[in-house]
Structure formats: structure tokens, C-alpha cells
N, C-alpha and C positions, 0 to 999 in steps of 0.2 A: 694633307693632300697626298694623293697617290701619284707617284712619278715613276715612269719606266725609263731606264737608261739602256741604250742599245748600241752594241758594237756589231755591225752587220756581218754576215757570212762572206768574207772577202774572196774574190776571184780576180786574179791578175792576168788572165789570158789576154794577150794582145797589147798589154800596157807597157809603157816605158819604165814603169816602177822598178827601181834597182835596190830597194830595201829588202830586208829578210821577209820571207813569205810564210814563216812558221807562226803559230799563235803566240801572242804576247799579252800580258795583263793590260787591260784598257785603263791606264793610270788616270787619265783625265776624268773618266766616269767613276772610278773608285774614289777619287778626291771629291767629286760632287756628291757621291753617296754619303760619305761621312759628314759632310756639311749639312745635307738634307736631314739625315737621321738625327743629328745633334739638335736640329730645330724642331723635331717632332714629326717629320713627314714620313710616310711609308714609301719604300723604294723597292723596286725589283730591277736587278742588273742582269742583263742577258747578253751573252757573247756567242756569236755564230760559230767562230772557229774553235774556241776553247771548249764549247759544249757540244759541238757537232750538230748544230741546229740550222735548218734552212730558214729562209725568210718567212715562209708560211707558218712554220712552227713557232717562230718568234712572235709573229703577229697574233697567233692564237693565244700565246701566253700573256701578251699584253692585254688582250681583250678579257681574258679570264681574271687577270689581276684587277681590271677596272681602272686603268690609268686615266688620269685627267690631263696629264702632260707627258709627252713622250719625247725623249732627246735622242737624236741619232748623230753619231760622229762620222765625219767624212774622211777620216784617216785611221789606219789600223794601229791605234795606240799613240800616246804622246811621243813615244820613241821615234815615230816616223812623221810627225807633223812637218818636219823640215824637208822631207823627201816623199811626200804622199803621192799616190797615183793621181795624175792630173784630172782624169775623167771622174765623173760622178755617177757612173753606171750602177755600181753596187748600192750606194745610198738611195738612188732613185728606185731601184728594184725593191728596197726595203720599205720605202714610203708607199709604193704601189701595193705591196703585200698587206700593209696596214689597212688600206682601203677606207680610211676615215675613222678607224678604230684607234683608241689611245688618246683621245682628246686633242688638244693643240699639239702640233708637232714642231719641234725646235731642232734646227741643225747647228752643230758646232764643229769647228775644225779649221784648218788653214785656208780652205777655199773661201768660206764666208768671211773670214777675217780680212782677206785682201779684197775680195770682190763679192760683197753681199747680194747685190742685185741679181747677177746671173745664177747664184745658188738658190735664191728664192724662186726664180723663174723656172729653173731646170728641175728642181725637186718638188716644187709645189707645196712647200712647208709654210707654216704660219709665221715663223720667226727664224732669224739667224742671230747667233751671238758672235760678235766680233772680238777676237782675241782670246785670252785664257778664259775658260768658260765656267769654272767651278762656282765661284762666288755669284756670278750672274744667274746661274741655274737656281741656286738657293734663293737668291733675291726674287726671281720670278715666282717661285713657289710661295714666298711670303707675301708678295704683292698681288697675288691672284685675285681677280682675273685681269688686273691692269697689266699693260705692256710697257709701262713707263719705268723701265729699268735700264740703267746705263749699260751700253754695249749692244742693246737689242736693235735689230734692223727689221723693218716690215715694209710691205707695199700697201699703201692706202690711197685709194682713188687713182690707181695706176702709177703713182709716184713712190720712189724709194724714200723711206723715212728712217732716219738714224737718231737714236737716243744716246747722247754722250759719244765718247770716242772708243777706240780700241782698248780693251780691258787687260789689266795685269793683276793677277791674284796676289794677295799678300804673301802666301806660301810659307813664310818662315815659321809660322806656328800651326801649320797644317797637322791635324791629329793623325795618329797612326792609321794607315789604311788596313782594311780587313777583307779577306777573300775566303770564299767557301773552301772547305777542306778538299772537296772533289775537284775544284779547279786546280789547286796546287798539285794534287796527285796526278792530274792529267797533263800538267805542264812539264813534259819531259824535255822540251827544248832548252838548251843552255846557250843563250845568245852569244855569238862570236867566240865560241869554244870549239876548236878544231883539232886539238891535240889528243883528245880522249873520247871514248864513246860514253854518252850520257847514261849513268846508272842511277842518278837521283834526280828528283824534280828540280827545276830552276824557277826563278822569279825575277821580276824587274822592280827596282826601287829608284827613288829620286832623292838625292842628297842636296842638290842645288838646282837652281833653274836660271836660265839665261847665260849670257857670256859677255865679258867686258871687251871682247874683240869684235871687229866688224868686217870680217872677210867678205870679199865681193860675192862669193858663190853661196853664202849661207842664207837660207830663207828664214829670217827671224825678225824682220822689221815689224810685223804685225802681231807677234806673239812670242813669248819666252825670250825676251830681249834683254832687259836689265838683269844683272846678276844678283841673285839672292841665295842665301845659304840657309838650309833648314835647321831648326834647333836640334842639337845632337841627341838630346834625351828622347825626343819624339821619334826621331829616325831609328834609334837603337831599339825602342819598343817595337816598332814595326818589323825590324830585322829579326829580333828574337822571336816574335810571333810566327814569322815565316819559317824559321828554323824549327820551331815546335810543330809546325805542320809537315815537316819533312823536307823542306827545301834545303839543298846543300850547295847551290850555286846562285849567286845574285849578280845581276847586271845593272850597274848604275847608268841610268839613261841620261844623266846630266849632259847638257850641250858640251860642257868642258869640265872634266873632273880635275879641279885645281888642287895642288898640294894642301893638305889639311892634317897636320900632325895629330890633333886631338881625335879626329875620326879614325885615322889609321891605327893609332895606339889602342883605341877602343875595340878595333876589329881583331887585333892580335889575340890569338887563343880561342876565338869563336870558331865553331865547328862548321865552317863553310869556306868556299872559294868565291872569287868574284872577278868580274871583268869591267873595264872602263874604256872611255874614249877621252883622249887628252892631247896635249902638245908637249912633247918631251923637252922642248927648249925652255919650258917653265919649271922643270924638275931638276934639282941638284942630286948628285950621286947618293948622298945620305938619305934623302927622301925616297929615292927609288929603292934603296935597300929596305927601308921601312915598308914601302908598298908591297914588296915581295913577302916580308915577314907577316904582314897583315892578312895575306891570303890571296893577293891578286895573281891570277893565272892567265889573264888575257888583256893585252893593251892594243887598242886601235889608235895609232898615233898619226895625227895629221901632219904630213910633210908637203903634199900637194904638188910642188914643183922642185926640180933639182937645181935650178938656177936661182941665184939671189934676185935677179931681175924678174924672174917668173913669180917668185913669192911676193915681191914688192907689188907687182901688177895685180895680184890677188888681195892686196892689203893685209897680208899675213902679219906684218909687224914682227917678223921673226927675230929672235935674239941671237941666233947662231948662223954660221955659214954651213954649207953642205957637209964639209968634212967633220965639223963639230957635231952636226946632227947625226951623221953616220956613227960616230963614236958613241954618242948617247944611246942610240938604238941598240948597238951591240952590247953596251954596258947593261941596259935594261934587260936584254935577253939572258944575261947571267943570273938574274934574280926572278924573272917571270917566264914561265914555260912557253908562252906564245906571244910574240910581238909582231904586229903588222905595221908597216909604213904605208900610209894611204897616199896614192898619187892620183891626180886628175889630169886630163888632157890639156896641156898648156902649149900654145903656139910656139913659144920660144925654146922648148925642150927638144933635145936631139934623141932620136929613137935608139941609135947605137949606144949612146951614153946611158940611157935609161936601162937598156938590156944589160950592159956591163955592171951597172950599179946594183940592179936587182940580183944578178948572179953573185956579186960580192957579198951582199947581205945574206943571201941564201946559204952561202958557205959558213956564215957566222950564226946560222939558225934563225935569222929574221926573215919573215915573208913580206914581200911587197907586191901589190896588185899591178896588173897591166893598167896603165892610166885610163881612167873612166871619163868620158865626156859628161859634163854636168848640165842638167836641165836648168834653164833660166827661170826659176820659180818667181812668180809675181811678188813675193815677199822678200826677194833678195836684192841687194844693191846692184847686182849685175843687171837685173831686169830694169830697174829704175834708170840706170845709166843708158841703156839701149833705147828705151821707149818712154821713159817718164813714169808718172804714177799709173798704176793698173786701172784699166777701164773695163767695160763689159766684155771685151774680146781678149782680155789679157791671157787667159789660159790657152785659147786657140792660137793666138799669135806666138806664144812661147813654144807650144807644141809643134807648130808648123816649122818654125825656125830650127828646132832641134832635129826634126826628121830630115830637113833639107841639108843641114850642116854636116851630118855624120852618117857613115855607112856601117860603122861598128859601134856597139853600145857596151853594156856591162857584161861581165862573165856569165851572168845568169840569164841573159837574153839570147836564146838560140835563134828565135825567129824575129824578123823585122817587125817592130811595133806598128799597130794600126794607127791611122789618123784619128784625131780626137772625135770628129763627127761620127766616124764609124763606130767607135767604142761606145759613144753615148746614144746611138740611134736605137 
């Protein structure tokens, strides 16, 4: 079977989206590709941002390929499923550009995982996959033309029909992903690297999936939830292939990069640097030292709130008080060139205290962001506590609340975001 996998040409104008806007490898589609090809299917993988292609050019390539099934993601890479643009403007433009070409159209991503009905209606696609999509995409190709595959949502006779529940990919034995040489050569962005100018290509990899914690703000209820660790040999094969293609910086997109001595020891001496996102209250000094020796040059550390009460309200289950966290951040900076302490806007935190703490960290070489208000994503515990299980208006409800509650947003949002209805009109 011929399958087209599409990451659309993203445009974030007017969006509340606070993730990185540079091109990144579409890992969920890369994972689907290796599973499809292993089963003998033909695949074309197209990425609007990485390849500089518009929606019309992508649609023409899909038609030329003769795709019988076309998969479109509603988030720019697995890295941002937890903070995707709420609006479906770009995926809808991609579906419109296809104009019926490409066979059955399947949407994957965080939107359909939480609210499949509105995604089917707004995009006009044939199917939505709920949850992690790689194995379900491969299963659809094998079962063709049947739609009786776990995780698939369709509309039949005007009613939403769900087959099975939200899906979680096995992941641990995922084969090494492979990317075109020209993609890696064009991938000059080194994610979360601010201390140097990028001279070499970067790439994203996935060593683990899911997180054992359940912070209230984290959108992971419907995907990438349970913690799984990828087999080290397979991961290293993928890393070495990227190095052979010229990549010299890797970013581990893991929800939480937990201490793993075997992986870090295997990375020591390999010719690249890497970045991670983690919680430093889980790292002992000796492991931080090993992290630095392994090549880590960028840490995005979740602190979220400066008060213990604030962290407790966010269900952080933090093992340290603020003073100990501060010491651990400063210690990490001695071994890693760039360390960031992430803060979010918490009602109980004092603005003057935050400013003083940030200044103290800056003197020690640690950067901390101005607290960012977080969007109540439908797949987050925060949304469920406010409004219960997501319904067909979940994204509109969350978006309206967010715009009403805040006057300032993230550092990359110069203009006030538009209402969701305006974005999708």
C-alpha cells in the first residue's frame, strides 16, 4: 500500500502557541514510516517546514506518489504534542489543498486524541487516531480497506464511532528512525541551545516516552503518558546514524529525561552535544557530573513555582525545597554550559521574590524565564479539574478562558493572540 505522511507547513500567526517555531523532525511520522516500511508498504514523508514546501506543493507530491492513505499531524512534531497550537487552521488548509487526492485522509495528534468529534468535523478527514499513532497507522495499512483498528474514530450516519480506546505504542523496541540526508543538512536549528551560534546540523531523538509524574499542567492524559524506556542498542544505532549524516547536536524530546547511567556512559566520547528537559530534584550530583561528561550542554529544568505550596498545588511531588533546588541548579551549571529554570505563572508566587530569585540565579550563570501563563489543554489534569472530561467545545472553552485570564503571555508573543474562532475561520 502507498502511504503519504505529512507534517504541514506550519504558520503560528495569531496563535497562543508558545513552543519553538523552528523546524523539527516529525518523530511520530518517522516512527510510523519505519513500521510501515518494515511491513512492506511504500511511504513518502513530506515536511512543509523542513523542506520549504507549501500546502499546494505537498498535495501535488502526494498525488504524484499515488497515495492510497494520507496521514496529517495536527501538531508540529511529537516534541510539541503537549503544547500544540490549539487551532486547526494549518491542518485544515492542508486537507483543503489535497482536494480529495491522496485516498483516505487520517488525522493524528493531540487534538483528535482528546476530542475526535470536533477534529473530524473541522478537518473533514475520514478518520482520526486517538493517542499515539504509529502502530495504529501501520495496522490501518495492514487492514485496508477496513477501519476496524483500535484507536480509530470515524463519523458514520452522523454519529461518532470509536474503535477501542486511546492508544499507547509499545515503543521500547522501536527500530532506529532514518531521515533523508538533505533533511539533516537543512536542520540547522539546535533546539534549546542559546549559548552558541549553530555551526552544525541538529536533530531530535527519543530515548523514553511518557512520565511517571502527573503534574496538573501537563497535557499527557491522552498520549505519551505511561513511562517507557527505549532499548539502548536501538537508540544508539539511530544516534550513530545521525552523527554519520553530520548532526552534532541532539535534543532528547523525552517528557522527562530521567537519570540513566548506561545511556550517559554510552554517550561519553561520542562526537556530539545534546540537550534535555528534566527535573533536577531527581538528579544526584554524581549523575549531573556524568551528564556533563556525556556531552549535555543544555538543561531545561522544571521548577514551575518558587513556593512549596505552589509546587504542591501543581502536583509536582517535588523532593526538594526551594533552597535545595537553587543549589542543585547552580551545581548543574558548573557542569553544563546552559541551564534554564522553568517558571509558570502561579497565583501564590510573589513577583518581587521571583525577580530577586531570577537575579540571584543569573549571577550564578543560570537563566530563568519570566513566569509563563499555561494554557489549560484538554488532555491536562488542570482542564479535567476545571470542567470535567473534554467535550466538543473543549478547545474553545480553554482558549476563551486563557485569553480572558491573562493580559501578558509568553516571551515570544508580541501581539495579543486571536480568538480561536478567528484563527479557524
